[in-house]
C-alpha positions as CSV (number, residue, x, y, z in Angstrom):
1,X,-8.3,-52.0,-45.7
2,X,-5.9,-49.1,-46.4
3,X,-5.6,-48.1,-50.0
4,X,-1.8,-47.7,-50.5
5,X,-2.3,-45.8,-53.8
6,X,-3.7,-42.8,-51.9
7,X,-2.3,-43.2,-48.4
8,X,1.2,-43.7,-47.0
9,X,2.4,-46.4,-44.6
10,X,1.3,-44.8,-41.3
11,X,4.0,-46.7,-39.3
12,X,6.9,-45.5,-41.3
13,X,8.1,-41.9,-41.2
14,X,10.1,-42.5,-44.4
15,X,6.9,-43.4,-46.2
16,X,5.1,-40.4,-44.9
17,X,7.9,-38.1,-45.8
18,X,8.1,-39.5,-49.4
19,X,4.4,-39.3,-49.7
20,X,4.5,-35.6,-48.9
21,X,7.4,-34.9,-51.1
22,X,5.8,-36.7,-54.1
23,X,2.9,-34.3,-53.8
24,X,5.0,-31.2,-53.1
25,X,3.5,-30.9,-49.6
26,X,5.2,-29.8,-46.4
27,X,4.4,-29.9,-42.7
28,X,3.2,-26.6,-41.3
29,X,4.3,-25.8,-37.8
30,X,1.5,-23.3,-37.3
31,X,-1.0,-26.1,-37.4
32,X,0.8,-28.3,-34.9
33,X,1.0,-31.3,-37.2
34,X,2.3,-34.5,-35.9
35,X,1.4,-38.0,-37.2
36,X,0.8,-40.8,-34.8
37,X,3.1,-43.5,-36.1
38,X,2.6,-45.9,-33.1
39,X,0.3,-48.6,-34.5
40,X,-0.4,-50.0,-31.0
41,X,-1.4,-46.6,-29.7
42,X,-3.8,-46.0,-32.7
43,X,-5.5,-49.3,-32.1
44,X,-5.8,-48.6,-28.4
45,X,-7.5,-45.3,-29.1
46,X,-10.0,-46.8,-31.4
47,X,-10.8,-49.6,-29.0
48,X,-11.4,-47.0,-26.3
49,X,-14.3,-45.6,-28.3
50,X,-16.1,-49.0,-28.0
51,X,-18.6,-50.2,-30.7
52,X,-18.9,-47.3,-33.2
53,X,-20.6,-49.2,-36.0
54,X,-23.2,-46.9,-37.7
55,X,-22.3,-44.2,-35.1
56,X,-21.6,-40.6,-36.1
57,X,-18.2,-39.2,-35.2
58,X,-16.5,-35.8,-35.5
59,X,-12.8,-36.0,-36.0
60,X,-10.6,-33.0,-35.6
61,X,-7.2,-32.9,-37.3
62,X,-7.3,-36.1,-39.4
63,X,-4.1,-35.2,-41.1
64,X,-3.4,-38.0,-43.7
65,X,-6.2,-40.1,-42.2
66,X,-4.5,-42.8,-40.1
67,X,-7.3,-42.7,-37.5
68,X,-10.0,-41.9,-40.1
69,X,-9.2,-45.2,-41.9
70,X,-9.6,-47.2,-38.7
71,X,-13.0,-45.6,-37.9
72,X,-14.3,-46.1,-41.4
73,X,-13.3,-49.8,-41.2
74,X,-15.4,-50.0,-38.1
75,X,-18.3,-48.7,-40.3
76,X,-18.6,-45.3,-38.5
77,X,-19.9,-42.2,-40.2
78,X,-17.0,-39.7,-39.9
79,X,-17.2,-36.0,-40.3
80,X,-13.6,-34.7,-40.3
81,X,-12.5,-31.1,-39.8
82,X,-9.2,-30.3,-41.5
83,X,-7.5,-26.9,-41.9
84,X,-4.6,-27.9,-44.2
85,X,-5.5,-27.6,-47.8
86,X,-3.0,-30.2,-49.0
87,X,-4.2,-32.8,-46.4
88,X,-7.8,-32.0,-47.4
89,X,-7.0,-32.9,-51.0
90,X,-5.5,-36.2,-49.9
91,X,-8.5,-37.1,-47.7
92,X,-11.0,-36.3,-50.5
93,X,-9.2,-38.6,-52.9
94,X,-8.6,-41.4,-50.4
95,X,-11.8,-41.7,-48.6
96,X,-14.3,-42.3,-51.4
97,X,-17.0,-45.0,-51.5
98,X,-15.0,-46.8,-54.2
99,X,-11.9,-47.0,-52.0
100,X,-13.9,-47.9,-48.9
101,X,-16.8,-50.0,-50.2
102,X,-19.3,-51.3,-47.6
103,X,-17.5,-49.3,-44.9
104,X,-18.5,-46.1,-43.1
105,X,-19.2,-42.8,-44.7
106,X,-16.9,-39.8,-44.9
107,X,-17.6,-36.1,-44.9
108,X,-14.9,-33.4,-44.9
109,X,-15.2,-29.9,-43.6
110,X,-12.3,-27.7,-44.6
111,X,-11.1,-24.7,-42.6
112,X,-10.3,-23.8,-39.0
113,X,-12.5,-26.0,-36.7
114,X,-12.8,-23.2,-34.2
115,X,-14.7,-21.3,-36.9
116,X,-16.6,-24.1,-38.6
117,X,-17.9,-26.5,-35.9
118,X,-20.7,-24.3,-34.8
119,X,-22.3,-24.2,-38.3
120,X,-22.1,-28.0,-38.4
121,X,-23.6,-28.2,-34.9
122,X,-26.4,-25.9,-35.9
123,X,-27.2,-27.6,-39.2
124,X,-26.8,-31.3,-38.3
125,X,-26.7,-31.5,-34.5
126,X,-24.1,-33.3,-32.4
127,X,-22.6,-36.6,-33.4
128,X,-22.4,-39.6,-31.0
129,X,-18.6,-39.3,-30.6
130,X,-15.8,-36.7,-30.7
131,X,-12.3,-37.8,-31.6
132,X,-9.0,-36.0,-32.3
133,X,-5.3,-35.8,-32.0
134,X,-5.8,-32.1,-31.1
135,X,-3.2,-29.5,-32.2
136,X,-1.5,-28.4,-29.0
137,X,-2.1,-24.7,-29.7
138,X,-5.9,-25.1,-29.8
139,X,-6.7,-28.2,-27.7
140,X,-7.9,-26.4,-24.6
141,X,-9.7,-23.7,-26.6
142,X,-11.7,-26.2,-28.7
143,X,-12.7,-28.3,-25.7
144,X,-13.7,-25.3,-23.6
145,X,-15.5,-23.6,-26.5
146,X,-17.7,-26.7,-27.1
147,X,-18.6,-27.3,-23.5
148,X,-19.4,-23.6,-23.0
149,X,-21.7,-23.7,-26.0
150,X,-23.6,-26.8,-24.8
151,X,-21.9,-29.3,-27.1
152,X,-21.4,-32.3,-24.9
153,X,-20.7,-35.6,-26.7
154,X,-21.7,-39.0,-25.3
155,X,-18.0,-40.0,-25.5
156,X,-14.9,-38.0,-26.6
157,X,-11.4,-39.4,-27.0
158,X,-8.7,-36.8,-27.5
159,X,-4.9,-36.8,-27.5
160,X,-3.5,-33.6,-26.1
161,X,-0.3,-32.2,-24.6
162,X,0.2,-34.0,-21.3
163,X,0.0,-30.7,-19.3
164,X,-3.4,-30.0,-20.8
165,X,-4.6,-33.4,-19.8
166,X,-3.3,-32.8,-16.3
167,X,-5.3,-29.6,-16.1
168,X,-8.5,-31.4,-17.3
169,X,-8.2,-34.0,-14.5
170,X,-6.7,-31.7,-11.8
171,X,-8.3,-31.7,-8.3
172,X,-9.0,-28.7,-6.0
173,X,-5.9,-27.5,-4.2
174,X,-3.5,-28.8,-6.9
175,X,-1.2,-26.6,-9.0
176,X,-2.9,-27.6,-12.2
177,X,-6.5,-26.9,-11.0
178,X,-8.0,-24.1,-13.0
179,X,-11.2,-22.8,-14.6
180,X,-10.5,-25.2,-17.4
181,X,-10.5,-28.1,-14.9
182,X,-13.8,-27.0,-13.5
183,X,-15.4,-26.7,-17.0
184,X,-14.2,-30.2,-18.1
185,X,-15.2,-31.9,-14.8
186,X,-18.6,-30.2,-14.8
187,X,-19.5,-31.8,-18.2
188,X,-17.6,-35.1,-18.2
189,X,-16.1,-38.0,-16.3
190,X,-12.5,-37.9,-17.4
191,X,-10.0,-40.8,-17.4
192,X,-6.5,-41.4,-18.8
193,X,-6.2,-43.9,-21.7
194,X,-2.4,-43.8,-22.2
195,X,0.6,-41.5,-22.1
196,X,2.4,-41.2,-25.4
197,X,6.0,-40.2,-25.6
198,X,7.3,-37.9,-28.4
199,X,8.6,-41.0,-30.2
200,X,5.0,-42.1,-30.9
201,X,4.8,-39.2,-33.4
202,X,6.5,-37.9,-36.5
203,X,7.8,-35.3,-36.5
204,X,8.8,-35.9,-32.9
205,X,7.3,-33.2,-30.7
206,X,9.3,-31.8,-27.7
207,X,6.5,-32.6,-25.3
208,X,4.7,-35.8,-24.2
209,X,1.1,-36.4,-24.9
210,X,-1.8,-38.0,-23.1
211,X,-4.9,-39.6,-24.5
212,X,-8.0,-39.1,-22.4
213,X,-11.5,-40.4,-22.5
214,X,-14.4,-38.0,-21.7
215,X,-17.8,-39.6,-20.9
216,X,-20.7,-37.3,-20.7
217,X,-22.3,-36.9,-17.2
218,X,-25.9,-37.9,-17.6
219,X,-26.9,-36.3,-14.3
220,X,-24.3,-33.7,-14.5
221,X,-24.3,-31.1,-11.7
222,X,-27.0,-28.5,-12.2
223,X,-27.0,-24.8,-11.7
224,X,-29.7,-22.1,-12.0
225,X,-27.9,-20.4,-14.9
226,X,-25.3,-22.1,-17.0
227,X,-24.3,-18.8,-18.6
228,X,-23.8,-17.2,-15.2
229,X,-21.8,-20.2,-13.9
230,X,-19.5,-19.9,-16.9
231,X,-18.8,-16.3,-16.3
232,X,-18.4,-16.4,-12.5
233,X,-16.1,-19.5,-12.4
234,X,-13.8,-17.9,-15.1
235,X,-13.7,-14.7,-13.2
236,X,-12.6,-16.5,-10.0
237,X,-9.5,-17.8,-11.7
238,X,-8.5,-14.7,-13.5
239,X,-5.8,-13.8,-10.9
240,X,-4.8,-17.0,-9.1
241,X,-2.9,-15.2,-6.4
242,X,-5.9,-13.1,-5.4
243,X,-8.6,-14.2,-3.0
244,X,-12.1,-15.1,-4.1
245,X,-13.3,-11.8,-2.6
246,X,-10.9,-9.8,-4.7
247,X,-11.7,-11.6,-7.9
248,X,-15.4,-11.5,-7.3
249,X,-15.2,-7.8,-6.3
250,X,-13.6,-7.1,-9.7
251,X,-16.3,-9.2,-11.4
252,X,-19.1,-7.2,-9.7
253,X,-17.2,-4.0,-9.5
254,X,-18.3,-3.9,-5.9
255,X,-16.3,-5.5,-3.0
256,X,-19.3,-5.3,-0.6
257,X,-21.5,-7.2,-3.0
258,X,-18.8,-9.8,-3.3
259,X,-18.6,-10.2,0.5
260,X,-22.4,-10.5,0.9
261,X,-22.6,-13.3,-1.7
262,X,-19.7,-15.2,-0.4
263,X,-21.3,-15.0,3.1
264,X,-24.5,-16.4,1.7
265,X,-22.6,-19.2,0.0
266,X,-20.7,-20.0,3.2
267,X,-17.3,-19.4,1.6
268,X,-14.4,-17.8,3.3
269,X,-13.7,-14.6,1.4
270,X,-9.9,-14.9,2.0
271,X,-9.3,-18.3,0.3
272,X,-8.4,-18.7,-3.3
273,X,-10.5,-20.2,-6.1
274,X,-8.2,-23.2,-6.4
275,X,-9.4,-24.4,-3.0
276,X,-13.1,-24.6,-4.1
277,X,-14.5,-27.8,-5.5
278,X,-17.1,-28.1,-8.2
279,X,-20.1,-28.3,-5.9
280,X,-19.0,-25.2,-4.0
281,X,-18.5,-23.3,-7.2
282,X,-21.9,-24.2,-8.5
283,X,-23.6,-23.2,-5.2
284,X,-21.7,-19.9,-5.2
285,X,-22.9,-19.3,-8.8
286,X,-26.5,-20.0,-7.7
287,X,-26.2,-17.5,-4.8
288,X,-24.7,-14.9,-7.1
289,X,-27.4,-15.5,-9.7
290,X,-30.2,-15.2,-7.0
291,X,-28.7,-12.0,-5.6
292,X,-28.3,-10.3,-9.0
293,X,-31.8,-11.3,-10.1
294,X,-33.3,-10.0,-6.8
295,X,-34.2,-13.3,-5.4
296,X,-32.0,-12.7,-2.3
């Protein structure tokens, strides 16, 4: 149950605004702060996680804790990453064992999540779940960084700018298909939970959002070198208007080498990377890895 002494009414912008003013706090644009004031949407996001009792969860950008409270009420063990010092003070006062008796546990990690998550990963391993209303300016970066570093959660539920979500789900040949699409689809099965208009948030953002669910692929597509796959698939999308031969030639600093590897992979050197699906990219990565290691 929400402790109204330490937390505002999450459904009422006026309550949130007064809560901030009473504590001489202000919203900071640089952190992309928007509160989800749509109660139905909050409940739907929590439901999409499934049974989280006694499960461990990383939450990025808890803000004033509207989603944190719901997860604790489900008896989850939440580790929250918050960059805003004022919000951090609110969270530390609100989510104590005395305020949430017999509920889940709460741990706060202060600072920029892009700089703090790896230490938490190294020291305590990965949690069962990942959750966040991700700031628009870091959403793609944090998702890509975690996948690239081998941090794949059993289930992740994130709310991101709609355009970012479209890139995550984009298919080969589409305008939104990119290196980021390949990375996300290599690691997860991705599905849309709901689209959220600007009116679901306060302050109202100028863009629409989408909540997506990411479920870890158990038998995810393999490759001979994950590190090489990461490098080569990024290089293929560096210049979208260039052919795969030109982008690979830049990557190898040798056009002849690029042509030989593409021939081995059975890929037309004149097409663009946006036409290649995940399996083709993985096979190309393996052919490249074998060539560079002397196996071909």
